[in-house]
C-alpha positions in Angstrom: 25.4 -35.7 -11.5 28.9 -35.6 -13.1 32.0 -37.7 -12.3 34.5 -36.0 -10.0 38.2 -36.4 -10.9 39.6 -39.1 -8.8 36.3 -40.8 -8.2 32.9 -39.8 -6.7 30.3 -37.6 -8.3 29.6 -33.8 -8.3 26.2 -32.0 -8.5 25.6 -29.7 -11.4 24.7 -27.0 -8.8 28.2 -27.3 -7.3 29.8 -27.1 -10.8 27.9 -24.1 -12.1 27.9 -20.6 -10.7 24.8 -18.3 -10.9 26.3 -16.5 -13.8 26.8 -19.8 -15.6 23.1 -20.7 -15.0 22.1 -17.3 -16.3 24.2 -17.9 -19.5 22.3 -21.2 -20.0 19.0 -19.6 -19.5 19.8 -16.9 -22.0 20.2 -19.5 -24.7 16.8 -21.0 -24.1 14.4 -19.4 -26.6 10.9 -20.7 -26.0 9.1 -19.3 -23.0 7.7 -22.8 -22.1 11.2 -24.2 -21.9 12.4 -21.3 -19.8 9.5 -22.1 -17.4 10.7 -25.7 -17.3 14.2 -24.5 -16.4 12.7 -23.1 -13.1 11.2 -26.5 -12.2 14.6 -28.1 -11.6 15.1 -26.8 -8.0 14.6 -23.6 -5.9 17.9 -22.2 -7.0 17.1 -22.5 -10.7 13.6 -21.1 -10.0 15.0 -18.1 -8.3 17.4 -17.4 -11.2 14.6 -17.9 -13.8 12.3 -15.6 -11.9 14.9 -12.8 -11.4 15.8 -13.0 -15.1 12.2 -12.8 -16.4 11.5 -9.6 -18.3 8.0 -10.1 -19.7 4.8 -11.3 -17.9 1.1 -11.6 -18.8 -1.1 -12.1 -15.8 -4.5 -11.7 -14.2 -4.0 -11.2 -10.5 -5.3 -9.3 -7.4 -3.2 -7.2 -5.0 -1.9 -10.1 -2.9 -0.7 -12.1 -5.9 0.8 -9.0 -7.5 2.9 -8.4 -4.3 4.2 -12.0 -4.5 4.9 -11.5 -8.2 6.8 -8.2 -7.5 9.0 -10.1 -4.9 9.7 -12.9 -7.3 10.1 -11.2 -10.7 12.4 -8.4 -9.6 13.7 -7.7 -13.1 10.3 -7.4 -14.9 10.2 -4.6 -17.5 6.9 -5.5 -19.3 3.6 -6.4 -17.7 0.4 -7.2 -19.6 -2.8 -7.1 -17.7 -5.1 -6.4 -20.7 -8.4 -8.1 -21.2 -10.3 -9.2 -24.3 -13.2 -6.9 -25.2 -15.4 -9.9 -25.5 -14.3 -11.6 -22.3 -13.5 -8.6 -20.1 -14.8 -8.9 -16.5 -15.6 -6.1 -14.1 -13.9 -4.6 -12.4 -10.8 -6.6 -13.3 -7.7 -4.6 -12.6 -8.5 -1.9 -10.0 -6.8 1.2 -8.7 -5.5 -0.8 -5.7 -3.8 -3.2 -8.1 -2.1 -0.3 -9.8 -0.9 1.0 -6.4 0.8 -2.4 -5.8 2.3 -2.3 -9.3 3.6 1.2 -8.9 5.3 0.3 -5.6 6.6 -3.2 -6.5 7.6 -3.0 -10.2 9.9 0.0 -10.1 11.8 -1.0 -13.3 8.6 -1.5 -15.4 8.8 0.1 -18.8 5.8 -1.4 -20.6 2.3 -1.6 -19.1 -0.8 -2.8 -20.9 -4.2 -2.1 -19.3 -6.4 -2.3 -22.3 -10.1 -3.0 -21.5 -9.5 -2.7 -17.7 -12.7 -1.0 -17.0 -12.3 -0.6 -13.3 -9.2 1.7 -13.6 -9.7 5.4 -12.7 -7.6 8.5 -12.3 -6.5 7.4 -8.8 -4.7 4.4 -10.4 -3.1 6.6 -13.0 -1.8 9.0 -10.3 -0.2 6.0 -8.6 1.5 5.0 -11.8 2.8 8.5 -12.4 4.2 8.6 -8.8 5.9 5.2 -8.8 6.9 4.1 -12.4 9.5 6.7 -13.3 11.0 4.3 -16.0 7.7 3.8 -17.8 8.0 4.2 -21.6 4.8 2.5 -23.0 1.3 2.7 -21.6 -1.9 1.4 -23.1 -5.2 2.3 -21.3 -7.4 1.9 -24.3 -11.1 1.5 -23.5 -10.5 2.5 -19.8 -13.4 4.9 -20.0 -13.2 6.2 -16.4 -9.8 7.7 -17.0 -9.7 11.5 -17.6 -7.1 14.2 -18.1 -6.5 14.4 -14.4 -5.0 11.0 -14.1 -3.1 11.0 -17.4 -1.6 14.4 -16.8 -0.1 12.9 -13.6 1.4 10.2 -15.7 3.0 12.7 -18.0 4.5 14.5 -15.0 6.0 11.4 -13.5 6.9 9.5 -16.6 8.9 11.9 -18.7 10.5 9.1 -20.7 7.1 8.1 -22.2 7.4 7.0 -25.8 4.1 5.4 -26.5 0.6 6.2 -25.2 -2.5 4.5 -26.4 -5.9 5.9 -25.4 -8.3 4.4 -27.9 -11.9 5.2 -27.0 -11.0 7.1 -23.9 -13.8 9.6 -24.5 -13.2 11.8 -21.5 -9.7 12.9 -22.7 -9.4 16.5 -23.9 -6.8 18.9 -25.3 -5.5 19.4 -21.7 -3.7 16.1 -22.0 -2.1 17.0 -25.3 -0.8 20.2 -23.7 0.7 18.1 -20.8 2.3 15.7 -23.3 3.8 18.7 -25.2 5.3 20.1 -22.0 6.5 16.9 -20.3 7.0 14.1 -22.8 9.4 15.3 -25.5 10.4 11.7 -26.4 6.9 10.6 -27.4 6.9 8.6 -30.6 3.5 6.9 -30.7 0.2 8.3 -29.8 -3.2 6.6 -30.2 -6.2 8.8 -29.9 -8.8 7.0 -32.0 -12.3 7.6 -30.7 -11.1 10.5 -28.3 -14.0 12.7 -29.6 -13.1 15.7 -27.5 -9.7 16.2 -29.1 -9.5 19.3 -31.4 -7.1 21.0 -33.8 -6.0 23.3 -30.9 -4.8 20.2 -29.0 -2.9 18.8 -31.9 -1.3 22.1 -32.7 -0.1 22.4 -29.1 1.1 18.8 -29.2 3.4 19.6 -32.1 5.1 22.4 -30.2 6.8 20.0 -27.8 6.5 16.5 -29.3 8.5 16.7 -32.5 9.6 13.0 -32.8 6.2 11.4 -33.3 6.4 8.4 -35.6 2.8 7.1 -35.3 -0.3 9.1 -34.8 -3.9 7.8 -34.8 -6.8 10.3 -34.6 -9.4 8.1 -36.3 -13.0 9.0 -35.5 -11.9 12.3 -33.9 -14.6 14.4 -35.6 -13.3 17.8 -34.5 -9.9 17.3 -36.2 -9.3 19.1 -39.5 -6.5 20.1 -41.8 -5.4 22.7 -39.3 -4.3 20.3 -36.6 -3.0 17.6 -38.9 -1.0 20.0 -40.9 0.7 21.3 -37.7 1.8 17.8 -36.7 3.1 16.7 -40.1 5.1 20.0 -40.5 7.1 19.4 -37.3 7.2 15.6 -37.2 9.2 14.8 -40.3 9.9 11.3 -39.0 6.2 10.4 -39.1 5.7 6.9 -40.5 2.1 6.0 -39.6 -0.9 8.4 -39.8 -4.4 7.2 -39.3 -7.3 9.5 -40.0 -10.3 7.2 -40.5 -13.7 8.9 -40.5 -12.2 12.4 -40.0 -14.6 14.0 -42.4 -12.9 17.5 -42.2 -9.7 16.3 -43.7 -9.0 17.4 -47.3 -6.3 17.1 -50.0 -4.4 19.9 -48.2 -3.3 17.5 -45.3 -2.3 14.7 -47.6 -0.3 17.0 -49.9 1.5 18.5 -47.0 2.1 15.0 -45.6 3.8 13.9 -48.8 6.0 17.1 -48.8 7.0 16.9 -45.2 7.1 13.2 -44.3 9.1 11.5 -47.0 9.3 8.2 -45.2 5.6 7.7 -44.5 4.8 3.9 -44.5 1.2 3.7 -43.4 -1.7 6.0 -44.3 -5.3 5.3 -43.3 -7.9 7.8 -44.6 -11.0 5.6 -44.9 -14.1 7.7 -44.8 -12.3 11.0 -45.6 -14.8 12.0 -48.3 -13.0 15.2 -49.3 -9.7 13.5 -50.3 -9.4 13.3 -54.1 -7.1 12.1 -56.8 -5.0 15.3 -56.6 -3.4 14.5 -53.2 -3.2 10.7 -53.7 -1.2 11.2 -56.9 1.1 13.6 -55.0 1.5 11.0 -52.3 2.3 8.2 -54.8 4.8 10.3 -56.7 6.6 11.6 -53.7 6.4 8.7 -51.2 6.2 5.8 -53.5 9.5 4.3 -52.3 8.3 4.2 -48.6 4.5 3.6 -48.7 3.6 0.1 -47.6 0.0 0.3 -46.4 -2.8 2.5 -47.9 -6.3 2.3 -46.7 -8.8 4.6 -48.4 -12.2 2.9 -48.4 -15.2 5.1 -48.8 -13.1 7.9 -50.3 -15.7 8.6 -52.9 -13.7 11.1 -55.0 -10.9 8.5 -55.7 -10.8 7.3 -59.3 -8.6 5.2 -61.6 -6.3 8.2 -62.1 -4.9 8.1 -58.6 -5.2 4.4 -58.0 -3.2 3.7 -61.2 -0.5 6.1 -59.9 -0.4 4.2 -56.6 -0.1 0.8 -58.2 2.6 2.1 -60.6 4.8 4.1 -58.2 4.4 2.5 -54.8 6.9 -0.3 -55.3 6.8 -1.5 -51.7 3.1 -1.5 -51.2 1.9 -4.6 -49.4 -1.7 -3.7 -48.3 -4.3 -1.7 -50.2 -8.0 -1.0 -49.4 -10.2 0.8 -52.0 -13.4 -0.7 -50.8 -16.6 1.2 -51.6 -14.7 3.5 -54.0 -17.4 3.3 -56.7 -15.4 5.2 -59.4 -12.7 2.6 -59.5 -12.8 0.3 -62.5 -10.8 -2.5 -64.0 -8.6 0.0 -65.9 -6.8 1.0 -62.7 -5.3 -2.4 -62.3 -3.7 -2.4 -65.8 -1.1 -0.2 -64.2 0.3 -3.3 -62.5 1.5 -4.4 -65.9 3.9 -1.4 -66.2 5.9 -2.7 -63.2 5.6 -6.3 -64.2 5.2 -7.7 -60.6 3.9 -6.5 -57.3 4.5 -7.6 -53.7 0.9 -6.8 -52.7 -0.3 -9.2 -50.1 -3.7 -7.8 -49.0 -6.2 -6.2 -51.3 -9.7 -5.0 -50.6 -12.0 -4.0 -53.5 -15.2 -4.9 -51.7 -18.4 -3.1 -52.9 -16.7 -1.6 -56.0 -19.5 -2.0 -58.6 -17.3 -1.4 -61.6 -14.8 -4.1 -60.9 -15.2 -7.3 -63.0 -13.4 -10.6 -63.4 -11.2 -8.9 -66.0 -9.8 -6.6 -63.3 -9.3 -9.6 -61.0 -7.5 -11.4 -63.8 -5.1 -8.4 -64.0 -4.5 -8.5 -60.3 -3.7 -12.3 -60.4 -1.3 -11.9 -63.2 1.0 -9.5 -61.4 0.3 -10.1 -57.7 1.8 -13.5 -57.1 2.3 -12.9 -53.3 -1.3 -12.2 -52.6 -2.5 -13.6 -49.3 -6.0 -12.0 -49.0 -8.4 -10.7 -51.5 -11.7 -9.1 -50.5 -14.3 -8.9 -53.3 -17.5 -8.9 -51.2 -20.4 -7.1 -52.7 -18.7 -6.7 -56.1 -21.7 -7.4 -58.3 -19.7 -8.8 -61.2 -17.2 -10.8 -59.2 -18.6 -14.0 -57.7 -17.0 -17.4 -57.0 -19.0 -18.8 -59.9 -18.0 -16.0 -62.4 -14.3 -16.5 -61.4 -14.5 -20.2 -62.1 -16.2 -19.6 -65.5 -13.4 -17.2 -66.4 -10.8 -19.8 -65.4 -9.1 -17.7 -62.8 -6.5 -19.4 -60.7 -5.8 -17.8 -57.3 -2.5 -18.3 -55.5 -2.5 -21.4 -53.4 -2.2 -19.6 -50.1 -4.5 -16.8 -50.9 -7.8 -16.4 -49.0 -10.6 -15.0 -51.2 -13.6 -13.5 -49.5 -16.6 -13.5 -51.7 -19.4 -13.3 -49.2 -20.3 -11.8 -45.8 -21.1 -8.5 -44.2 -18.8 -5.6 -45.0 -18.7 -4.7 -41.3 -16.8 -8.0 -40.5 -13.1 -8.0 -40.9 -10.6 -10.9 -41.4 -7.8 -11.6 -39.0 -5.3 -11.5 -41.8 -6.3 -8.0 -43.0 -6.3 -6.8 -39.4 -2.6 -7.6 -39.3 -1.9 -5.0 -41.9 -4.7 -2.4 -41.4 
């Protein structure tokens, strides 16, 4: 209560208009504090609810209807589940029907690992969510072209579509995206094993503004499809091709020529990629490249790695694990530049790396946060201690463990 001029007291609710309360709410940063704002009274709760834009929830149809009535301005809804804790059926098609009818302004919807969702639910979204821009249905393995084509028809403003491990998806979806979603910028198809070069070529005909493409583990993809995309999508910044065994130097050379601002390239397991294309990449895109992952690229040698370390001035994450031709000599290139901003480095299972190479890394990589030397025969915790190596205070060094296990810090970059 505040003092009223001339005596008496005045309630803050009498003094502040709704617009004034909204201005106060806008200045509250932490979500927990914004929730506390709504506990003052019903009026403040109503304002807090209508101004809420992002919500993460787990709810059935009845609760979703109440949420739609309360959070009328919601633009982002996260119903995703953890892979290790997902429950069946979780979100269902009937839930999606409620979402499509009640959250008309929704722009971002995350349904990752919602295993109960089928084409019927996708059709509901395509019918009701005309403003939708970002959709993640990764690991929703019942979803097929039929439902997703309906999404492309109804959601022409779609900018991001993530379909990791949706194994029933085929080139028909890529054709629909090409026809209907010309604003698409991000497409995740990792593990969509039915996708072929034909689909990627058709995609490039209509989606020319793609900035991020992930076709990892798509075994039917080759230089033909990738080349078509990189030719027409000059704004491409992220390309992931892990375990695409048909990719050769041709794709990487064309990438360096067409996409001058590429920032992230993942080619782990592309056995046919060699020094020729990586040197071309380093010389042409050295100013932009930040993340390079090429573990199990067995043709990579010191020649191309030295070029990467010398020319890629903004590189922050590098993976050359299991590249058995890489030696200590490659890291001498770091001395040419003097310092490096490298934060994450994986040299696991590189049998020719010794403590001498690690010493070179430590001399010039003062910002290193994570170093993976697992299964390096000549690099152990004991040998590093004997050599008197001093790691950065905040750097995590991984000496032991299975190569199949990843660290949360490296996952942030790769």
